[in-house]
C-alpha positions as CSV (number, residue, x, y, z in Angstrom):
1,M,4.3,6.3,6.3
2,D,2.2,9.4,5.6
3,S,-1.6,9.3,5.2
4,V,-4.0,11.5,3.3
5,G,-7.8,11.6,3.0
6,A,-9.5,10.3,-0.1
7,Y,-10.6,13.8,-1.3
8,E,-7.0,15.1,-1.0
9,A,-5.7,12.0,-2.8
10,K,-8.1,12.7,-5.6
11,T,-7.2,16.3,-6.0
12,Q,-3.4,15.9,-5.4
13,L,-2.9,12.5,-7.2
14,S,-0.1,13.7,-9.4
15,K,1.9,15.1,-6.5
16,L,1.3,11.9,-4.5
17,L,2.5,9.8,-7.4
18,E,5.7,11.9,-7.6
19,R,6.3,11.1,-3.9
20,V,5.6,7.4,-4.4
21,M,8.1,7.4,-7.3
22,K,10.7,8.6,-4.8
23,G,10.0,5.6,-2.6
24,E,7.4,6.8,-0.2
25,R,4.4,4.8,0.9
26,I,1.2,6.8,1.4
27,T,-2.0,5.5,3.1
28,I,-5.3,6.8,1.7
29,T,-8.1,7.1,4.3
30,K,-11.8,7.6,4.1
31,H,-13.4,9.1,7.2
32,G,-10.2,8.3,9.0
33,V,-10.2,4.6,8.1
34,P,-7.3,3.3,5.9
35,V,-8.7,2.1,2.5
36,A,-5.7,1.9,0.3
37,I,-1.9,2.2,0.1
38,L,0.0,3.9,-2.6
39,Q,3.5,2.4,-2.9
40,P,6.2,1.8,-5.5
41,P,5.8,-1.5,-7.3
42,D,7.7,-4.5,-6.0
43,P,10.6,-5.0,-8.4
44,G,10.5,-8.8,-7.7
45,K,7.0,-9.1,-9.0
46,S,7.7,-8.1,-12.6
47,G,8.3,-11.1,-14.8
48,D,10.2,-11.9,-17.9
49,I,8.0,-11.1,-20.9
50,K,8.4,-14.6,-22.5
51,T,7.4,-16.2,-19.2
52,V,4.3,-14.0,-18.8
53,I,3.2,-14.7,-22.3
54,S,3.6,-18.5,-21.9
55,E,1.6,-18.3,-18.6
56,I,-1.2,-16.5,-20.5
57,F,-1.3,-19.2,-23.2
58,R,-1.3,-21.9,-20.5
59,Y,-4.2,-20.2,-18.7
60,R,-6.1,-19.9,-22.0
61,K,-5.8,-23.6,-22.7
62,K,-7.4,-24.5,-19.3
63,H,-10.2,-21.9,-19.5
64,S,-12.6,-21.4,-22.4
65,L,-15.5,-19.1,-23.2
66,K,-17.8,-22.1,-23.6
67,G,-19.1,-21.1,-27.0
68,H,-19.6,-17.4,-26.1
69,S,-17.8,-14.6,-27.9
70,L,-15.8,-12.1,-25.9
71,K,-18.1,-9.4,-27.2
72,E,-21.2,-11.2,-25.7
73,L,-19.6,-11.5,-22.3
74,I,-18.6,-7.8,-22.3
75,E,-22.2,-6.8,-23.2
76,E,-23.6,-9.1,-20.6
77,G,-21.4,-7.4,-18.0
78,R,-22.8,-4.0,-18.9
79,R,-26.4,-4.9,-18.1
């Protein structure tokens, strides 16, 4: 696994992504300390669309906004 500094990763992101698309894993470091890993997505993690949508609906039934609108919550997060 190759490693690159954060500055290089920022300036060369498109080239790094090309390498990742070919299967490479790249560690991003900041001051020599690993902070992130660029790697191809795990093909086993992607789910069937119908299953994902049903899981979203199931989640929404269990969690509510408790009378708040989504817009209110977004604005509160911006403060």
